[in-house]
N, C-alpha and C positions, 0 to 999 in steps of 0.2 A: 504493500500500500504506500510505502514511502516513495517509491518511484512514481506512482500516480500523482501524488501531491507535488512532487518536483516537476513533473511534466506539465501539470495544469498551471503551476506558478510560472514556468517558463513561457507557456502559451499566453498567459496573462500579460507578462512583460512585453513579449513581442507584439501582442495585439495593442497594447498601450502605445508602443512606438508607431505602429501603423495608424492608430487613431490620431496621434499627434501630427503625422504626415498628412493625413486626410484633412484635419483642421487647418493646417497650413495651406493645403491646396484650395480649400474652401475660401480662405481669406485672399489668396493671390489670384485665383482664376474665377471671377464672378460669372462667366458664361457657363461654367461647369458646376455651379453651386448645387443644382438639384441632384446631380450624380454623387457629388461628395457628401451631401446631406443624407442621401439614401444609404450610401455605404457606411456612414457614421452610425446611423440609427440601426442598421442591420448588424454591424459588428458589435455594437453595445449589447443588443439582444442576444446575439450568438455567444458572446462572452459570458453573459449571464447563464445561458443554457449549458455551456461547458462546465462552469462552476457548479451548477445545480446537479448535472449528471454525475460529476465527480463526487459530490456529497452523497448522492443516492447510492453510488457503487460502494463507497466506504460504509454506508449504513448496511448494505447487503452483506458485506464481509463481516461486519460486527454481528449481524443477525445469524450468520452461518456459525459463528463461534458460540453464541449463546445457546444454552440447552432448551430454553422454553420457546415453544412455537408462537410466532406472532404474525399478524397480517403485514404484507409488504407490497408496495408498488414502486415502480421506477420513476414516477412523476412524468410519464410520457404526455399526459393530457396537459399538464402545466407548461411543459416546454413547447408543445404544439400551439397552445393558446398564446404564448409570448410571440411566437413566429407569426401567427395570424394577426395579432394586434399590430405588429410592425407593418405587415402587408396591407392591412386596412388603412392605417395612417398614411402610408405611401400612396395608396390608391386615391384617397380622399383629398390629400393636399397636393396642390400643383407645384409647390416648392420642393417636393421630394420625388426622386426618381424611383419608380417601382422596381425596375431592373436592378438598380444599385442596392436597394434595400434587400432584395432577395439574394443577391450575390453576397452582400455583407453578412447575412445570416450564416452562410456556409464557411466564411473565411476562418473563424477561430477553430471550427471542427477540422478543417483541412490543415491548419497549422499544427495540429497534434501529430500528424504523420511525420513531417521532417523533424520536429522536436523530439519525438520518440526515437527516431533513427539516430539522431545525434546523441541522445542519452544512452542508447544501447551501445553505440560505438565507443563512447567514453568509458562505460562500465567494462567493456571487453578488453581494454588496453590498460 
């Protein structure tokens, strides 16, 4: 579980770097503001979803260790609703790009792949 926490923290840091670059792009390129704003909104929601899923996986691991049976869910509906909220906001507001918002939702999840590869390469050497 320690690796999962380290990976999620690294994804969080890389995502914050990307978010700062997106804010800078939003400030410097006014003609692309809807795209940058969509990406910013989507990445923020995607980052929340990554943290939430990590928390749920850790809870599942703790549940597997505990002897008493309890009900458990992965919080799929919560993560799905967060994504739907971002898509609805992007669809309703003209200042936000729908495509950018949808793409932004996937960026933090996709960042877990290269970060995990880097962590596994570091641990092997």
